[in-house]
C-alpha positions as CSV (number, residue, x, y, z in Angstrom):
1,M,-8.5,-2.2,18.0
2,S,-8.4,-3.9,14.6
3,R,-6.0,-1.4,13.0
4,I,-2.4,-0.7,12.1
5,C,-0.6,1.2,14.8
6,H,2.8,1.3,13.1
7,I,3.7,0.8,9.4
8,E,7.2,0.3,8.1
9,L,8.6,-0.2,4.6
10,D,11.7,-2.3,4.2
11,D,13.2,-0.3,1.4
12,S,16.8,-1.0,2.3
13,N,17.6,-2.7,-1.0
14,L,15.9,0.0,-3.1
15,P,17.4,3.0,-4.8
16,P,16.7,6.4,-3.1
17,P,13.2,7.6,-4.0
18,T,12.6,10.7,-6.0
19,P,11.1,13.7,-4.1
20,E,7.7,12.9,-5.6
21,I,7.8,9.2,-4.6
22,E,9.0,10.2,-1.1
23,Q,6.0,12.6,-0.9
24,E,3.6,9.9,-2.0
25,R,5.0,7.6,0.7
26,K,4.8,10.2,3.5
27,V,1.2,11.2,2.7
28,A,0.1,7.5,2.5
29,M,1.8,6.6,5.8
30,Y,0.4,9.7,7.5
31,D,-3.2,9.0,6.2
32,L,-2.9,5.3,7.1
33,M,-1.9,6.1,10.7
34,E,-4.7,8.6,11.0
35,E,-7.4,6.1,10.1
36,N,-7.4,2.5,9.0
37,T,-9.1,-0.9,9.3
38,F,-7.0,-4.0,9.5
39,T,-8.4,-7.2,10.9
40,L,-6.8,-10.7,11.0
41,P,-9.6,-13.2,10.6
42,A,-9.7,-16.5,12.5
43,R,-8.2,-19.3,10.4
44,E,-8.5,-23.0,10.9
45,G,-9.7,-22.6,14.4
46,R,-6.4,-20.9,15.5
47,I,-6.5,-18.0,17.9
48,V,-5.6,-14.8,16.2
49,A,-3.6,-12.0,17.9
50,E,-5.8,-9.0,18.4
51,G,-4.8,-5.6,17.2
52,P,-3.5,-3.0,17.0
53,Y,-0.8,-4.3,14.7
54,R,2.7,-3.4,13.6
55,V,3.1,-4.1,9.9
56,E,6.2,-4.3,7.9
57,L,5.9,-4.4,4.1
58,S,8.8,-5.6,2.0
59,I,9.6,-7.3,-1.3
60,K,11.5,-10.6,-1.0
61,E,12.2,-13.0,-3.8
62,K,9.8,-11.1,-6.1
63,R,7.0,-11.4,-3.5
64,L,5.2,-8.8,-1.5
65,V,5.6,-9.7,2.2
66,F,3.3,-8.5,5.0
67,D,4.9,-9.2,8.4
68,V,2.3,-8.5,11.0
69,K,3.1,-8.3,14.7
70,S,1.1,-7.3,17.8
71,E,1.6,-3.9,19.2
72,E,4.1,-5.4,21.6
73,G,6.1,-7.1,18.7
74,T,4.8,-10.7,19.0
75,P,4.4,-12.3,15.6
76,A,0.8,-12.4,14.6
77,A,0.8,-13.3,10.8
78,E,3.0,-13.3,7.8
79,F,1.8,-13.7,4.3
80,H,3.4,-13.4,0.9
81,L,1.7,-12.2,-2.2
82,S,2.8,-12.6,-5.8
83,L,3.6,-9.3,-7.4
84,S,2.4,-10.4,-10.8
85,P,-1.2,-9.2,-10.4
86,F,0.1,-5.8,-9.4
87,R,2.6,-5.2,-12.1
88,Q,0.4,-3.6,-14.8
89,V,-1.6,-1.5,-12.4
90,V,1.5,-0.2,-10.6
91,K,3.1,0.6,-14.0
92,D,-0.1,2.4,-15.1
93,Y,-0.2,4.2,-11.7
94,W,3.3,5.5,-11.9
95,A,2.9,6.6,-15.6
96,I,-0.2,8.6,-14.7
97,C,1.6,10.0,-11.6
98,E,4.4,11.2,-13.7
99,S,1.9,13.0,-16.0
100,Y,0.2,14.5,-12.9
101,F,3.5,15.7,-11.4
102,D,4.4,17.3,-14.8
103,A,0.9,18.8,-15.2
104,V,1.0,20.4,-11.8
105,K,4.1,22.4,-12.9
106,N,2.9,23.3,-16.4
107,L,-0.9,22.9,-17.1
108,P,-4.0,24.8,-16.2
109,P,-6.2,23.5,-13.4
110,G,-8.8,21.9,-15.7
111,Q,-6.2,19.7,-17.3
112,I,-4.7,18.8,-14.0
113,E,-8.1,17.8,-12.7
114,T,-8.6,15.5,-15.6
115,I,-5.3,13.8,-15.1
116,D,-6.0,13.5,-11.3
117,M,-9.3,11.8,-12.0
118,A,-7.6,9.2,-14.1
119,R,-5.0,8.8,-11.4
120,R,-7.7,8.2,-8.8
121,G,-9.3,5.6,-11.1
122,I,-6.1,3.6,-11.5
123,H,-5.4,4.0,-7.7
124,N,-8.9,2.5,-7.0
125,E,-8.2,-0.4,-9.4
126,G,-4.9,-1.1,-7.5
127,A,-6.8,-1.0,-4.2
128,R,-9.4,-3.4,-5.5
129,V,-6.6,-5.9,-6.7
130,L,-5.0,-5.6,-3.3
131,E,-8.3,-6.3,-1.5
132,E,-8.8,-9.4,-3.7
133,R,-5.3,-10.6,-3.0
134,L,-5.7,-10.1,0.8
135,E,-9.0,-12.0,0.9
136,G,-8.9,-14.6,3.7
137,K,-5.7,-13.2,5.1
138,V,-6.7,-9.8,6.4
139,V,-9.8,-7.6,6.2
140,V,-9.2,-4.0,5.2
141,D,-11.6,-1.2,4.2
142,S,-11.3,0.6,0.8
143,D,-9.3,3.6,2.2
144,T,-6.8,1.3,3.9
145,A,-6.4,-0.7,0.7
146,R,-5.8,2.6,-1.2
147,R,-3.1,3.7,1.2
148,L,-1.5,0.3,1.3
149,F,-1.5,0.2,-2.5
150,T,0.4,3.5,-2.6
151,L,3.0,2.0,-0.3
152,I,3.2,-1.2,-2.5
153,C,3.8,1.1,-5.4
154,V,6.6,2.8,-3.6
155,L,8.3,-0.6,-2.9
156,H,7.5,-1.9,-6.4
157,F,8.9,1.2,-8.1
158,G,12.3,0.5,-6.6
159,G,12.0,-3.3,-6.8
């Protein structure tokens, strides 16, 4: 039961997303709910609430906030991560996404595939950075980190 059962983005202070960003968000949220691994490790001898978890992601005071609750809504954990380690990879990710979105409309499949491979590489790098930043706070698998990274990009784009 160590998984996310509900994910929410607090994007109330962000500009409306473009259709492409909204699509990225929907796909990441759908894929995350289909399959994920999210485990809160025991810390300092304290009992940790067991999953499944409700997770809200937000950006507050230039920090990424994970607000984690039990399925019933009881607070389980909250941690704040600096956005600094994500800035460049998020910027690179959105730049390659823009190229990809344009390519899909105008370029032949071979060129689209090349851009998509680059996009996946940057996405994997962002997931790796996220896994490093979450170390000791929560354990996620690579696919979960990738999907969470997409959602962080959606928040960071507006923030």
